[in-house]
Every structure is written in C-alpha cells, then in structure tokens.
RODO-2510 file (C-alpha; in nm, 4 decimals, decimal comma):
residues 546
     n   res          X          Y          Z
     1     m    11,1675    -5,2040    -7,1825
     2     p    10,9945    -5,3790    -6,8904
     3     k    10,6772    -5,5677    -6,9768
     4     g    10,6195    -5,7165    -6,6325
     5     f    10,7894    -5,7928    -6,3050
     6     y    10,8916    -6,1395    -6,2045
     7     t    11,0783    -6,2917    -5,9148
     8     v    11,4469    -6,3297    -6,0014
     9     p    11,6840    -6,5680    -5,8266
    10     v    11,8200    -6,4059    -5,5110
    11     p    12,1975    -6,4095    -5,5619
    12     v    12,4531    -6,5355    -5,3163
    13     n    12,8260    -6,4941    -5,3664
    14     e    12,9792    -6,7690    -5,5774
    15     p    13,1754    -7,0073    -5,3505
    16     v    13,5519    -6,9940    -5,4024
    17     k    13,7030    -7,3316    -5,4849
    18     s    14,0191    -7,4295    -5,2986
    19     y    14,2222    -7,6051    -5,5717
    20     a    14,3672    -7,8313    -5,3052
    21     v    14,5864    -8,1226    -5,4072
    22     a    14,3877    -8,3981    -5,5850
    23     s    14,0682    -8,1845    -5,5934
    24     a    13,8492    -8,2104    -5,9034
    25     e    13,8892    -7,8416    -5,9827
    26     r    14,2689    -7,8618    -5,9595
    27     i    14,2817    -8,1598    -6,1952
    28     a    14,0487    -7,9858    -6,4455
    29     l    14,2428    -7,6598    -6,4312
    30     k    14,5811    -7,8270    -6,4839
    31     a    14,4430    -8,0166    -6,7824
    32     m    14,3063    -7,6924    -6,9302
    33     l    14,6372    -7,5120    -6,8783
    34     h    14,8125    -7,7900    -7,0689
    35     e    14,5530    -7,7772    -7,3469
    36     l    14,5738    -7,3992    -7,3919
    37     r    14,9530    -7,3964    -7,3852
    38     s    14,9572    -7,6575    -7,6600
    39     q    14,7595    -7,4306    -7,8960
    40     e    14,8446    -7,1136    -8,0841
    41     l    14,5202    -6,9225    -8,1286
    42     d    14,4210    -6,6776    -8,3999
    43     i    14,2003    -6,4264    -8,2164
    44     p    13,9614    -6,2191    -8,4292
    45     m    13,7611    -5,9081    -8,3577
    46     y    13,3863    -5,9591    -8,3072
    47     i    13,1804    -5,6989    -8,4905
    48     g    12,8080    -5,7455    -8,5416
    49     g    12,8409    -6,1075    -8,4357
    50     k    13,0965    -6,1828    -8,7070
    51     e    13,4630    -6,2704    -8,6739
    52     v    13,6706    -5,9972    -8,8360
    53     r    14,0417    -6,0147    -8,9136
    54     s    14,2991    -5,7590    -9,0232
    55     n    14,6401    -5,7628    -9,1863
    56     d    14,8145    -5,6593    -8,8642
    57     k    14,8566    -5,9313    -8,6022
    58     v    14,9963    -5,8898    -8,2505
    59     r    15,1655    -6,1693    -8,0570
    60     l    15,0480    -6,2693    -7,7095
    61     a    15,2757    -6,4471    -7,4601
    62     p    15,2516    -6,5361    -7,0906
    63     p    15,4202    -6,2610    -6,8883
    64     h    15,6003    -6,5318    -6,6911
    65     d    15,7211    -6,7123    -7,0052
    66     h    15,7532    -6,4485    -7,2766
    67     k    15,9270    -6,6790    -7,5242
    68     h    15,6126    -6,8947    -7,5540
    69     t    15,3423    -6,7854    -7,8001
    70     l    14,9815    -6,8228    -7,6831
    71     a    14,8088    -6,6473    -7,9706
    72     y    14,8024    -6,3669    -8,2224
    73     f    14,5193    -6,1143    -8,2207
    74     h    14,4100    -5,8994    -8,5117
    75     k    14,4775    -5,5334    -8,4413
    76     s    14,1911    -5,2992    -8,5273
    77     t    14,2063    -4,9911    -8,7459
    78     k    13,9920    -4,6794    -8,7267
    79     e    13,7701    -4,8364    -8,9926
    80     h    13,7067    -5,1362    -8,7680
    81     v    13,6055    -4,8998    -8,4867
    82     k    13,3585    -4,7307    -8,7208
    83     q    13,2223    -5,0712    -8,8205
    84     a    13,1779    -5,1638    -8,4540
    85     i    12,9853    -4,8425    -8,3873
    86     d    12,7638    -4,9030    -8,6911
    87     a    12,6980    -5,2612    -8,5807
    88     a    12,6077    -5,1450    -8,2301
    89     l    12,3675    -4,8786    -8,3557
    90     a    12,2089    -5,1273    -8,5962
    91     a    12,1377    -5,3615    -8,3045
    92     k    12,0149    -5,0899    -8,0711
    93     q    11,6412    -5,0751    -8,1355
    94     s    11,5776    -5,4484    -8,1169
    95     w    11,7916    -5,4841    -7,8059
    96     e    11,6398    -5,1989    -7,6064
    97     e    11,2876    -5,3106    -7,6985
    98     l    11,3543    -5,6633    -7,5747
    99     p    11,1715    -5,7129    -7,2424
   100     w    11,4065    -5,6867    -6,9474
   101     e    11,3590    -6,0448    -6,8335
   102     h    11,4978    -6,1739    -7,1636
   103     r    11,8050    -5,9539    -7,1298
   104     a    11,8413    -6,0778    -6,7722
   105     s    11,8185    -6,4392    -6,8860
   106     i    12,1158    -6,3992    -7,1192
   107     f    12,3432    -6,2704    -6,8437
   108     l    12,2188    -6,5218    -6,5874
   109     k    12,3024    -6,7937    -6,8384
   110     a    12,6477    -6,6419    -6,8859
   111     a    12,6963    -6,6614    -6,5084
   112     e    12,6024    -7,0291    -6,5116
   113     l    12,8444    -7,0994    -6,7960
   114     i    13,1281    -6,9312    -6,6059
   115     a    13,0435    -7,1048    -6,2796
   116     g    13,0230    -7,4423    -6,4570
   117     p    13,1561    -7,5600    -6,7929
   118     y    13,3747    -7,2550    -6,8680
   119     r    13,5249    -7,2135    -6,5220
   120     a    13,8499    -7,3956    -6,5950
   121     k    13,8921    -7,2356    -6,9361
   122     l    13,8388    -6,8779    -6,8172
   123     n    14,0624    -6,9284    -6,5141
   124     a    14,3357    -7,0922    -6,7215
   125     a    14,3235    -6,8127    -6,9812
   126     t    14,3599    -6,5571    -6,7013
   127     m    14,6498    -6,7476    -6,5472
   128     l    14,8360    -6,7734    -6,8769
   129     g    14,7563    -6,4348    -7,0274
   130     q    14,7742    -6,2207    -6,7129
   131     s    15,0070    -6,4295    -6,4921
   132     k    14,7658    -6,4901    -6,2038
   133     n    14,8018    -6,7891    -5,9763
   134     a    14,5135    -7,0353    -5,9475
   135     y    14,3555    -6,8745    -5,6421
   136     q    14,3777    -6,5187    -5,7747
   137     a    14,2279    -6,6320    -6,1070
   138     e    13,9481    -6,8147    -5,9260
   139     i    13,8397    -6,5193    -5,7123
   140     d    13,8626    -6,2858    -6,0142
   141     a    13,7719    -6,4499    -6,3420
   142     s    13,5128    -6,6907    -6,2050
   143     c    13,3702    -6,5823    -5,8714
   144     e    13,3691    -6,2041    -5,9051
   145     l    13,2355    -6,2033    -6,2595
   146     v    12,9615    -6,4509    -6,1690
   147     d    12,8707    -6,2231    -5,8791
   148     f    12,8676    -5,9145    -6,1027
   149     l    12,6279    -6,0792    -6,3471
   150     r    12,3901    -6,2218    -6,0886
   151     f    12,3781    -5,9215    -5,8554
   152     n    12,3436    -5,6769    -6,1452
   153     v    12,0318    -5,8611    -6,2617
   154     l    11,8857    -5,8120    -5,9136
   155     y    11,9790    -5,4420    -5,9129
   156     m    11,8245    -5,4008    -6,2581
   157     t    11,4908    -5,5341    -6,1375
   158     e    11,5003    -5,3065    -5,8336
   159     i    11,5654    -5,0042    -6,0553
   160     y    11,2722    -5,0864    -6,2797
   161     k    11,0412    -5,1277    -5,9799
   162     q    11,1109    -4,7776    -5,8483
   163     q    10,8129    -4,5505    -5,9152
   164     p    10,7082    -4,2000    -5,8009
   165     p    10,5016    -4,1678    -5,4832
   166     v    10,1303    -4,1289    -5,5494
   167     a    10,0404    -3,9263    -5,2410
   168     g     9,8441    -3,6151    -5,3233
   169     t     9,7645    -3,7068    -5,6848
   170     g     9,4311    -3,8741    -5,6190
   171     f     9,2851    -4,1160    -5,8721
   172     g     9,2658    -3,8660    -6,1567
   173     v     9,6374    -3,8818    -6,2385
   174     w     9,8773    -4,1693    -6,2922
   175     n    10,2501    -4,0906    -6,2576
   176     r    10,4988    -4,3385    -6,3971
   177     l    10,8778    -4,3579    -6,4311
   178     e    11,0400    -4,5225    -6,7306
   179     q    11,4113    -4,6086    -6,7378
   180     r    11,5397    -4,5781    -7,0945
   181     p    11,8756    -4,6926    -7,2292
   182     l    12,1034    -4,4054    -7,3222
   183     e    12,0592    -4,2564    -7,6682
   184     g    12,3578    -4,3847    -7,8622
   185     f    12,6350    -4,6379    -7,7868
   186     i    12,8613    -4,6969    -7,4867
   187     y    13,2386    -4,7342    -7,5046
   188     a    13,3765    -4,9898    -7,2547
   189     l    13,7501    -4,9507    -7,2001
   190     t    13,8787    -5,2262    -6,9734
   191     p    14,2084    -5,3023    -6,7912
   192     f    14,4435    -5,6012    -6,7841
   193     n    14,4387    -5,6804    -6,4160
   194     f    14,0871    -5,8167    -6,3591
   195     t    13,9042    -6,0418    -6,6020
   196     a    13,5929    -5,9713    -6,3943
   197     i    13,6200    -5,5977    -6,4623
   198     a    13,6705    -5,6682    -6,8316
   199     g    13,3505    -5,8702    -6,8261
   200     n    13,1499    -5,6344    -6,6064
   201     l    13,2094    -5,3026    -6,7806
   202     p    13,0418    -5,3963    -7,1121
   203     t    12,7745    -5,6242    -6,9616
   204     a    12,6552    -5,3777    -6,6952
   205     c    12,5747    -5,1307    -6,9738
   206     a    12,4264    -5,3927    -7,2072
   207     m    12,2069    -5,5336    -6,9327
   208     m    12,0274    -5,1982    -6,9098
   209     g    11,9456    -5,2074    -7,2820
   210     n    12,2532    -5,0295    -7,4194
   211     v    12,4801    -5,1360    -7,7043
   212     v    12,8557    -5,1414    -7,6552
   213     v    13,1886    -5,1046    -7,8297
   214     w    13,4403    -5,2857    -7,6097
   215     k    13,8175    -5,2339    -7,6173
   216     p    14,0138    -5,4461    -7,3684
   217     s    14,3749    -5,3923    -7,2740
   218     n    14,6069    -5,5655    -7,5203
   219     t    14,7459    -5,7674    -7,2301
   220     q    14,3985    -5,9031    -7,1471
   221     v    14,2877    -5,9955    -7,4999
   222     y    14,3538    -6,3669    -7,4409
   223     s    14,0892    -6,4005    -7,1671
   224     a    13,8645    -6,1372    -7,3319
   225     n    13,8345    -6,3753    -7,6247
   226     v    13,7039    -6,6445    -7,3868
   227     l    13,4582    -6,3959    -7,2361
   228     m    13,3209    -6,3152    -7,5807
   229     e    13,2818    -6,6864    -7,6504
   230     i    13,0809    -6,7171    -7,3279
   231     f    12,8592    -6,4154    -7,4038
   232     m    12,7798    -6,5482    -7,7502
   233     k    12,7096    -6,8947    -7,6085
   234     a    12,4729    -6,7312    -7,3590
   235     g    12,2769    -6,5761    -7,6471
   236     i    12,3884    -6,2143    -7,6672
   237     p    12,2446    -6,0868    -7,9985
   238     d    12,4746    -5,9801    -8,2791
   239     g    12,6024    -5,6248    -8,2416
   240     v    12,5056    -5,5707    -7,8781
   241     i    12,8661    -5,6101    -7,7608
   242     n    13,1385    -5,5571    -8,0215
   243     l    13,4972    -5,6494    -7,9327
   244     v    13,7797    -5,4585    -8,1041
   245     y    14,1522    -5,4041    -8,0447
   246     p    14,2544    -5,0591    -8,1745
   247     s    14,5234    -4,8373    -8,0322
   248     g    14,3966    -4,5918    -7,7726
   249     p    14,4470    -4,2852    -7,9952
   250     d    14,2751    -4,4488    -8,2954
   251     a    13,9756    -4,5466    -8,0847
   252     a    13,9543    -4,2020    -7,9256
   253     e    13,9694    -4,0219    -8,2595
   254     v    13,6671    -4,2104    -8,3902
   255     i    13,4578    -4,2633    -8,0768
   256     f    13,4902    -3,9233    -7,9115
   257     a    13,3946    -3,7429    -8,2301
   258     h    13,0868    -3,9552    -8,3074
   259     p    12,7506    -3,7837    -8,2539
   260     d    12,5992    -4,1024    -8,1068
   261     f    12,8627    -4,1428    -7,8364
   262     a    12,6551    -4,1695    -7,5177
   263     g    12,8980    -4,2721    -7,2468
   264     i    13,2177    -4,4421    -7,1383
   265     h    13,2621    -4,7157    -6,8785
   266     f    13,6311    -4,7114    -6,7878
   267     t    13,8870    -4,8695    -6,5603
   268     g    14,2511    -4,7712    -6,6049
   269     s    14,5018    -4,5015    -6,5256
   270     t    14,4143    -4,1583    -6,3913
   271     e    14,6162    -3,9892    -6,6643
   272     v    14,4301    -4,1661    -6,9448
   273     f    14,0919    -4,0981    -6,7837
   274     q    14,1666    -3,7294    -6,7417
   275     n    14,2693    -3,7046    -7,1072
   276     i    13,9473    -3,8797    -7,2081
   277     w    13,7422    -3,6402    -6,9947
   278     k    13,9185    -3,3431    -7,1535
   279     t    13,8582    -3,4769    -7,5054
   280     i    13,4898    -3,5369    -7,4341
   281     g    13,4609    -3,1839    -7,2966
   282     n    13,6269    -3,0335    -7,6014
   283     n    13,3904    -3,2267    -7,8291
   284     i    13,0743    -3,1760    -7,6249
   285     h    12,9092    -2,9782    -7,9035
   286     k    12,9330    -3,2806    -8,1352
   287     f    12,7206    -3,5189    -7,9274
   288     k    12,3440    -3,5676    -7,9329
   289     t    12,3417    -3,6003    -7,5540
   290     y    12,5713    -3,5243    -7,2637
   291     p    12,7756    -3,8464    -7,2354
   292     r    12,7905    -4,0367    -6,9091
   293     i    13,1517    -4,0546    -6,7873
   294     v    13,2120    -4,3346    -6,5397
   295     g    13,5637    -4,4324    -6,4388
   296     e    13,7620    -4,6132    -6,1735
   297     t    14,1240    -4,5103    -6,1994
   298     g    14,4449    -4,5193    -5,9964
   299     g    14,5213    -4,5738    -5,6330
   300     k    14,7973    -4,5229    -5,3785
   301     d    14,6344    -4,7324    -5,1144
   302     f    14,7385    -4,7270    -4,7514
   303     i    14,7443    -4,9337    -4,4378
   304     l    14,7702    -4,7276    -4,1202
   305     a    14,8476    -4,9005    -3,7909
   306     h    14,7798    -4,7613    -3,4463
   307     k    15,0056    -4,8438    -3,1506
   308     s    14,7321    -5,0760    -3,0192
   309     a    14,7401    -5,2962    -3,3312
   310     e    14,8284    -5,6644    -3,3150
   311     a    15,1569    -5,7181    -3,4982
   312     t    15,0527    -6,0466    -3,6611
   313     v    14,7304    -5,8960    -3,7952
   314     l    14,9220    -5,5997    -3,9367
   315     a    15,1971    -5,8086    -4,0972
   316     t    14,9453    -6,0420    -4,2612
   317     a    14,7415    -5,7501    -4,3961
   318     l    15,0593    -5,6064    -4,5481
   319     s    15,1908    -5,9331    -4,6933
   320     r    14,8615    -6,0150    -4,8592
   321     g    14,7445    -5,6631    -4,9368
   322     a    15,0703    -5,5536    -5,0979
   323     f    15,1874    -5,8640    -5,2792
   324     e    14,8929    -6,0769    -5,3955
   325     y    14,8850    -6,0643    -5,7752
   326     q    15,2202    -5,8868    -5,7633
   327     g    15,0569    -5,5708    -5,6295
   328     q    14,8793    -5,5193    -5,9616
   329     k    14,5438    -5,4398    -5,8055
   330     c    14,3927    -5,0922    -5,7986
   331     s    14,3380    -5,1585    -5,4285
   332     a    14,6820    -5,3006    -5,3427
   333     a    14,8548    -5,1696    -5,0309
   334     s    15,1510    -4,9683    -5,1533
   335     r    15,2185    -4,7368    -4,8563
   336     a    15,2085    -4,8213    -4,4882
   337     y    15,2401    -4,6219    -4,1671
   338     i    15,3656    -4,8263    -3,8731
   339     p    15,4020    -4,6980    -3,5153
   340     s    15,7475    -4,7129    -3,3636
   341     n    15,6430    -4,9430    -3,0770
   342     l    15,5462    -5,2204    -3,3232
   343     w    15,8109    -5,1794    -3,5909
   344     e    16,0740    -5,4272    -3,4774
   345     e    15,8223    -5,7109    -3,4374
   346     v    15,6400    -5,6324    -3,7611
   347     k    15,9698    -5,6042    -3,9489
   348     l    16,0705    -5,9575    -3,8544
   349     l    15,7280    -6,0960    -3,9446
   350     l    15,7369    -5,9291    -4,2872
   351     i    16,0898    -6,0498    -4,3612
   352     n    15,9893    -6,4056    -4,2716
   353     d    15,6773    -6,3835    -4,4908
   354     l    15,8633    -6,2537    -4,7946
   355     k    16,1440    -6,5060    -4,7556
   356     s    15,8819    -6,7814    -4,7736
   357     f    15,7205    -6,6526    -5,0967
   358     k    15,7829    -6,8808    -5,3934
   359     i    15,8205    -6,6967    -5,7241
   360     g    15,7666    -6,8387    -6,0707
   361     p    15,5172    -6,9421    -6,3416
   362     t    15,1468    -6,9756    -6,2675
   363     e    15,1419    -7,3349    -6,3914
   364     n    15,3325    -7,4330    -6,0757
   365     f    15,0613    -7,4065    -5,8116
   366     t    15,3110    -7,3649    -5,5267
   367     n    15,4172    -7,0219    -5,6559
   368     f    15,2617    -6,7346    -5,4606
   369     i    15,4243    -6,4626    -5,6744
   370     n    15,4169    -6,4576    -6,0539
   371     a    15,5277    -6,2088    -6,3203
   372     v    15,4237    -5,8479    -6,3712
   373     i    15,2166    -5,7908    -6,6811
   374     d    15,4714    -5,6776    -6,9431
   375     e    15,8148    -5,5321    -7,0111
   376     k    15,6949    -5,1732    -6,9820
   377     s    15,5700    -5,2390    -6,6293
   378     f    15,8871    -5,4310    -6,5440
   379     d    16,1132    -5,1463    -6,6588
   380     k    15,9119    -4,8851    -6,4678
   381     l    15,9282    -5,0830    -6,1438
   382     a    16,2969    -5,1625    -6,1853
   383     k    16,3674    -4,7923    -6,2293
   384     y    16,1954    -4,7040    -5,8994
   385     i    16,3760    -4,9854    -5,7174
   386     d    16,7154    -4,8834    -5,8570
   387     a    16,6544    -4,5240    -5,7520
   388     a    16,5735    -4,6399    -5,3988
   389     k    16,8906    -4,8516    -5,3883
   390     n    17,0966    -4,5459    -5,4755
   391     d    16,9315    -4,3158    -5,2225
   392     k    17,1259    -4,3032    -4,8948
   393     e    16,8127    -4,2057    -4,7022
   394     i    16,6231    -4,5145    -4,8187
   395     e    16,6547    -4,8715    -4,6927
   396     i    16,5623    -5,1767    -4,8996
   397     l    16,4428    -5,4013    -4,6185
   398     i    16,4035    -5,7078    -4,8385
   399     g    16,3790    -5,7860    -5,2091
   400     g    16,4886    -5,5466    -5,4807
   401     n    16,5969    -5,7985    -5,7445
   402     c    16,4543    -5,7981    -6,0980
   403     d    16,4939    -6,0489    -6,3820
   404     k    16,3248    -6,0453    -6,7226
   405     s    16,5313    -6,3104    -6,8978
   406     a    16,2493    -6,5679    -6,9001
   407     g    15,9561    -6,3710    -6,7591
   408     y    15,8916    -6,0286    -6,6099
   409     f    15,9754    -6,1128    -6,2496
   410     i    16,0071    -5,8413    -5,9865
   411     e    16,1020    -5,9715    -5,6447
   412     p    15,8579    -5,8513    -5,3764
   413     t    16,0275    -5,5472    -5,2299
   414     i    15,9846    -5,3495    -4,9095
   415     i    16,1269    -4,9967    -4,8958
   416     v    16,1626    -4,8150    -4,5653
   417     t    16,1764    -4,4370    -4,5792
   418     k    16,2217    -4,1583    -4,3273
   419     n    16,0461    -3,9188    -4,5633
   420     p    15,6650    -3,9621    -4,5765
   421     s    15,6675    -3,7696    -4,9059
   422     y    15,9234    -3,9925    -5,0780
   423     a    15,8300    -4,0761    -5,4387
   424     t    15,7204    -4,4345    -5,3701
   425     m    15,4908    -4,3115    -5,0907
   426     c    15,3092    -4,0813    -5,3331
   427     e    15,3233    -4,2203    -5,6869
   428     e    15,1317    -4,5221    -5,8155
   429     l    15,3750    -4,8034    -5,9031
   430     f    15,1315    -5,0927    -5,9689
   431     g    15,3701    -5,3679    -5,8704
   432     p    15,5067    -5,5709    -5,5764
   433     v    15,6662    -5,2756    -5,3993
   434     l    15,5571    -5,1637    -5,0527
   435     t    15,6957    -4,8476    -4,8909
   436     i    15,6853    -4,8133    -4,5118
   437     y    15,7129    -4,5028    -4,2984
   438     v    15,7720    -4,5599    -3,9267
   439     y    15,6152    -4,2841    -3,7189
   440     d    15,6320    -4,1835    -3,3544
   441     a    15,3728    -4,4030    -3,1821
   442     d    15,2503    -4,1061    -2,9769
   443     k    15,1796    -3,8879    -3,2802
   444     f    14,8721    -4,0593    -3,4213
   445     d    14,6823    -3,7354    -3,4838
   446     e    14,9705    -3,5964    -3,6881
   447     i    15,0054    -3,9094    -3,8996
   448     l    14,6329    -3,9023    -3,9817
   449     k    14,6882    -3,5670    -4,1512
   450     v    14,9885    -3,7040    -4,3422
   451     v    14,7947    -4,0059    -4,4677
   452     d    14,5084    -3,7884    -4,5866
   453     a    14,7286    -3,5343    -4,7663
   454     t    15,0037    -3,7510    -4,9182
   455     s    14,8355    -3,8786    -5,2343
   456     i    14,6033    -3,7476    -5,5055
   457     y    14,4198    -4,0805    -5,4892
   458     a    14,1374    -4,1991    -5,2655
   459     l    14,0560    -4,5579    -5,3532
   460     t    14,1198    -4,7934    -5,0600
   461     g    14,2704    -4,7726    -4,7147
   462     a    14,2757    -4,9564    -4,3838
   463     i    14,3197    -4,8936    -4,0132
   464     i    14,4685    -5,1681    -3,7968
   465     a    14,4010    -5,1104    -3,4272
   466     q    14,2488    -5,2556    -3,1110
   467     d    14,1701    -4,9162    -2,9575
   468     r    13,8114    -4,8364    -3,0583
   469     y    13,8620    -4,4623    -3,0066
   470     a    14,1546    -4,4720    -3,2480
   471     i    13,9469    -4,6675    -3,4999
   472     e    13,6653    -4,4125    -3,4811
   473     k    13,9070    -4,1218    -3,5085
   474     a    14,0795    -4,2680    -3,8161
   475     t    13,7493    -4,3576    -3,9812
   476     r    13,6339    -3,9992    -3,9439
   477     a    13,9633    -3,8270    -4,0281
   478     l    14,0164    -4,0368    -4,3421
   479     r    13,6584    -4,0273    -4,4692
   480     n    13,7661    -3,8640    -4,7984
   481     a    14,0915    -4,0597    -4,8373
   482     a    13,9336    -4,3909    -4,9418
   483     g    13,6115    -4,4957    -5,1132
   484     n    13,6550    -4,8443    -4,9646
   485     f    13,7793    -4,8404    -4,6049
   486     y    13,8759    -5,1451    -4,4015
   487     i    13,9039    -5,1945    -4,0268
   488     n    14,1485    -5,4627    -3,9140
   489     d    14,1831    -5,6136    -4,2593
   490     k    14,3889    -5,5689    -4,5738
   491     c    14,2704    -5,2991    -4,8131
   492     t    14,1985    -5,5398    -5,1013
   493     g    13,9340    -5,8000    -5,1755
   494     a    13,6058    -5,6097    -5,2141
   495     v    13,3218    -5,8571    -5,2663
   496     v    13,0287    -5,7842    -5,4992
   497     g    12,7096    -5,7408    -5,2999
   498     q    12,9058    -5,6755    -4,9809
   499     q    13,1514    -5,3914    -5,0500
   500     p    13,0590    -5,1935    -5,3663
   501     f    13,3890    -5,0753    -5,5108
   502     g    13,5182    -4,7343    -5,6137
   503     g    13,7008    -4,4250    -5,4966
   504     a    13,7027    -4,0496    -5,5417
   505     r    13,9635    -3,7739    -5,5791
   506     g    14,2132    -3,8959    -5,8407
   507     s    14,0731    -4,2495    -5,8176
   508     g    13,7586    -4,1960    -6,0233
   509     t    13,3931    -4,1052    -6,0186
   510     n    13,3058    -4,3501    -5,7366
   511     d    13,0116    -4,5004    -5,9226
   512     k    13,0593    -4,8243    -5,7290
   513     a    13,0957    -5,1328    -5,9438
   514     g    12,8796    -5,4088    -5,8050
   515     a    12,6002    -5,1792    -5,6885
   516     m    12,2749    -5,0314    -5,8133
   517     i    12,4481    -4,6917    -5,8234
   518     n    12,6524    -4,8033    -6,1226
   519     l    12,3590    -4,9388    -6,3238
   520     l    12,1679    -4,6139    -6,2738
   521     r    12,4378    -4,4407    -6,4776
   522     w    12,3393    -4,6414    -6,7855
   523     v    11,9746    -4,5399    -6,7992
   524     s    11,7966    -4,2126    -6,8645
   525     p    11,4691    -4,1766    -6,6720
   526     r    11,1530    -4,0449    -6,8322
   527     t    10,8628    -3,9276    -6,6166
   528     i    10,5161    -3,9888    -6,7600
   529     k    10,2087    -3,8187    -6,6192
   530     e     9,8711    -3,9349    -6,7447
   531     t     9,5593    -3,7322    -6,6576
   532     f     9,2290    -3,9237    -6,6833
   533     a     8,9921    -3,6249    -6,6548
   534     p     9,1815    -3,3332    -6,8097
   535     p     9,0499    -2,9757    -6,7651
   536     t     8,8476    -2,8249    -7,0457
   537     d     8,8686    -2,4568    -6,9499
   538     y     9,1796    -2,2467    -6,8934
   539     k     9,0166    -2,0364    -6,6169
   540     y     9,1206    -2,0966    -6,2549
   541     p     8,8744    -2,0306    -5,9700
   542     f     9,0648    -1,7215    -5,8525
   543     l     8,9737    -1,5463    -6,1789
   544     i     8,6019    -1,5412    -6,0941
   545     a     8,4870    -1,1969    -5,9782
   546     d     8,3468    -1,1460    -5,6248
***
C-alpha cells in the first residue's frame, strides 16, 4: 500500500519508428527475424517464477508459413491451473504490502526494456507468431504496450492521491480513503491480435497490488513468452503473474469454482465472455467476494459517409480501417454506408487501393497484407465469401480469393449489398472483408437509424463528412452505437492517453483500457474515519429536559 507520494515521470506516447530502408531499426528487426526463424523454442509455463513443463506439447507456426516450426509450448492441465492459483495466493501478501512506488518501478523498467533492448525481439515475435507486418507490430507490441505501462503508472498515482473532502469535519476527525487490492486472484484471459493487450491485461491488475493467473490465446503464446521474459527481467516477483496454457474449459472449471477468484480481465469474443459471465453468476455463492468482471469483446464497426464527404478521405479511411492487419482488429471497419452521390468515385479509389496491396509473409517488408491467424479463421472467412459469391443479390467488387497451401491468405475482399441486413453487415467476421451498402444520398436521417440498429455491437464507428450539421447529428444519433467514435478518420488506431478504448452493448463493459477507469476496477476502497476526541456519553443534547 502507499507509503508516500512522489513525482512520477510524466508519460508521452512512445514515438513510432518508421522502419524505412537502411534505418537502424529495420536492420535490427530483420536480423532478429532471421535469428528467431533459425531457432525452435521449447516454451514452458511460468508458475511461481519457475519454468514448468508437461507431457503434452503444441506446435507453433507462422500463420503465413504454416510448414515452418517456430516452437512447441507445454499445454497446461487442470493441475497446472491449480498450481498457478496457489502460487499467486502465496505471493499475494508480500506483493500487496510492497509500497506502490516499488511496484511502479518494475513496470516502468519493463517499459524501458520494451522501448529499448527488447524492441526488435518483441516486434519480431509478433510478426512471426501473429503475422503482423513491421509497422503493425511496432505500433502494437512496442509503442502501445510501452504507453499502457507508463500511463497506467501515472493513473495509479492519481488514484492513490484521491481523498475525501474535509469540509464540515473540523479538526476533530480525519477521513481517509485506502485503495486495497482485490481479495483473491485475478484471471487475465488475453487475445491473439494485440501483443499490447496481452501485456496490459495482467499488468494493469498486478500494478494495483493484485496477483494474476494469465492465459493467453494459443496463437499468441510465442510473443507472450517474450513478454514474460521482459516482466521477469524487470523484476516482477515470483508468483505475481503466472503464465499457463490450458484449454478454455479446463481453466474455467478450476478458476470459476475457486473461492478466491476475485475478478477477470478479458478481451475476446462476445460469446465466450457471455458464457464466462453466466458461469460466474451460477457460481456466485462459492466466492468470498463478488468478482469484478471486465471485458472488451466483439465489434461490427462502421464507417458512415455523408453526401458532403470528400471521396479520397473516405476511401483512405476504408482501405486502412478495414484491411490493416487483415481486419483482425476489434475496431476494424467491417461495414460501410456510402451515399449514392459519392459511390462511383469511391468505388474506383477502393479498387485501385486494393489492386496495389501486396500480399505475403511478414518478413518481406513490402507486403501490406499478411495471413489471417489460423486455419479455423481462414475456413470461417472462406465460407462467408463463398456464400456471397453464390448470392445473386450480392456483388464481389474486388477480391474473394483464398489460399491456404502455404499460409492462411485471404485476399482483401469488398462485398456490395443491396440489403443493409445482409449477414456480413451484421455478423463479426474478424478478417479482411468489408461490406458496403450504398444508400440514397438524401436519406441521411433514415440511414442513421439503420446504422444504430443493425448490430448487437457498439465498439467503434466513424462519420466522414464536411457538413458540420451532419457531423453533429450523427454524433448525437449514434451516441450508443460506438464507445470510440471518430470524425473524419478511420475507426481504428486508438492511442493510450488520447482515446481510452472500449465499447458497450455486445462489445463489453466499456471499462476503457488505457484510462484510470480501468485501474479503478482492480482496487477495493476502504474508508477510514479517525476521531481524535471521541464522545464519552451516549446522550444527545435534545434528550435534556426543558
């Protein structure tokens, strides 16, 4: 708990390196890619600071080169999950009693390691394991995670400084507020698509004095292993963060029945999160406390254009927003509403953009598009594309080809529909598929209602327009349709410290990663009132007879 307050470094967003030809960062990253590809790692679990191995190993391969073996990781059993919980609880008292500035120092050091000596390694691991190009890996694995760590330290200090007002209490009473870690352990369940999220979910909880059992997505284990190396190098004590790789059902069976389960920090699918919520509710009588449930889930994110929009601005927002990292961002633009007066110009711009995309492995820095994460994702996307090809009311404007012979490559695809409720306008695909509905340019009010009602999700959205009245109208009409809303920009790319991220409806609890709001979920406040001259008689003045 806090022992004193000190000035912490005021964070600024980590500068994004360009990786231009002949730059030092490009040379270092290419060398690291070569080094990692030349190795075949044996990735253990980390429980109580110790490397733990099992008899069941799982192969890891680059999604863009699935015949190449990067590593094998040791799959966890239910017993390993129990061991991780025990290790976390054993570390709990010492960790939560450590003064806050020493916890802060560990995570600030981790940020420095990522920004400096580990930058190339973490980026390269993300590129190989998750098929991100150099720029996407840089803004994710390095810059965003550095920002999470540094800004969260600042938010932590601001939380600890908050105290009750003293007005009206006089000098005879001292009111204080103490922020305690939650009573028990936190379960961090992290996704494949952002190394930064995988790093932030366990560390945000640990920073506030909690202990964590961390399960990453199997398809992110390769870079998760590098993250754990960084955390240990930064000085995280044994047992504070425990990294395990069980199946989802095995983890759930153990964790959601444990009396010391205190909360979950989650990013993943809406379906999984809803099942978790249901399980926690059914088991609520088993827990010592009411668990904190924090989750960022799916999205069916939109870009809406008004007839006053500039065609080049709109086309660029769609090309980047829909297809960067193969559309595998929670925030990716997957449905667009384009007014009829702009369609012909925008259509040509989009076709030209997509024709210029180079597709292939991440190791070739000229490739803008890489592979989707695994065969399951590939097959799902191919099924939607095939259905669209066979629907007479649907037009495949460009793309539509799929090939998994060497890697899981889905060609960036634009579907044009005359039905605003067509499946790919409503359902989350999580891939490089954009569906466009062209609406009557004079029916903006009607299309606002369609955008708001089409999807169960409410994560990100954008309005592209020059007409300020239209911008204000859309901002107001769509206030519940997106937790992060953009004006004249793509609907991706939230920056820590600038646009706290999260959505509502089917998109999660909107506890805003990268903001103080999120850290407040991982503490339990205790109010302390101290009276210096306590009363010595129960009688109040009104009891005295006239």
